[in-house]
C-alpha positions as CSV (number, residue, x, y, z in Angstrom):
1,M,88.3,91.0,110.4
2,K,85.0,92.5,111.6
3,W,85.0,96.0,113.1
4,S,83.1,94.8,116.2
5,S,86.0,92.5,117.0
6,I,88.6,95.2,116.8
7,R,86.4,97.5,119.0
8,K,86.3,94.8,121.7
9,M,90.0,94.1,121.6
10,Y,91.1,97.8,121.6
11,P,88.4,99.9,123.3
12,N,88.7,103.7,123.1
13,Q,91.8,103.8,120.9
14,F,92.9,104.9,117.5
15,V,93.7,102.2,115.0
16,K,95.2,102.2,111.6
17,L,93.2,100.0,109.2
18,K,93.1,98.7,105.7
19,A,89.7,98.4,104.0
20,L,89.1,94.9,102.6
21,S,85.4,95.2,101.6
22,S,82.9,98.0,101.5
23,R,79.7,99.2,100.0
24,V,78.5,102.7,98.9
25,A,75.2,104.0,100.1
26,D,73.9,107.6,99.9
27,G,77.2,109.2,99.2
28,Q,78.9,107.3,102.0
29,E,81.2,104.3,102.0
30,V,80.4,101.8,104.7
31,I,83.4,99.6,105.5
32,E,82.5,96.0,106.3
33,E,85.8,94.1,106.5
34,V,89.1,95.5,107.7
35,A,92.6,94.5,108.4
36,L,94.3,95.9,111.5
37,I,97.6,97.4,110.7
38,E,98.5,98.9,114.1
39,V,97.2,100.5,117.2
40,I,98.1,104.2,117.4
41,D,98.4,106.5,120.5
42,D,96.4,109.6,120.6
43,K,99.2,112.1,120.0
44,N,100.3,110.3,116.7
45,A,96.9,109.7,115.2
46,T,96.8,112.9,113.1
47,G,100.3,112.3,111.7
48,E,99.4,108.7,110.8
49,L,96.2,109.8,109.1
50,L,98.1,112.3,107.0
51,K,100.6,109.5,105.9
52,S,97.8,107.1,105.0
53,K,97.3,106.4,101.3
54,G,94.7,104.4,99.2
55,D,92.5,102.2,101.3
56,E,94.4,102.7,104.6
57,F,92.9,105.1,107.2
58,V,92.9,105.9,110.9
59,Y,89.7,105.5,112.9
60,H,88.7,105.6,116.6
61,T,87.1,102.5,118.2
62,A,84.5,104.6,119.9
63,H,82.5,104.6,116.6
64,E,80.0,101.8,116.3
65,N,80.3,101.6,112.5
66,I,82.9,102.7,109.9
67,V,81.2,105.2,107.6
68,L,83.3,107.5,105.5
69,E,81.9,110.4,103.5
70,I,82.8,110.3,99.8
71,R,84.2,113.5,98.5
72,E,84.8,114.3,94.9
73,D,88.2,115.8,94.0
74,I,87.9,119.4,93.0
75,G,90.6,120.3,90.5
76,L,92.3,123.6,90.8
77,R,92.5,125.6,87.6
78,R,94.9,128.3,86.9
79,F,93.7,131.2,84.8
80,L,96.3,133.4,83.0
């Protein structure tokens, strides 16, 4: 499903999505196709985001495009 369609159906709301296709450009992942998992009310959005794993994420429909910043994992080292 296209992001523009979801934005029209659920204006100004948080939604939980699964990324189906994306591309990487300039250190950012641009999501092109998504699957709608559920609509989330504002008070539960942070909790749902923290529970999301893999290619699932929570996003607000006020954004015109889905662009996620790619961060590299920084491993923690323990020095004795």
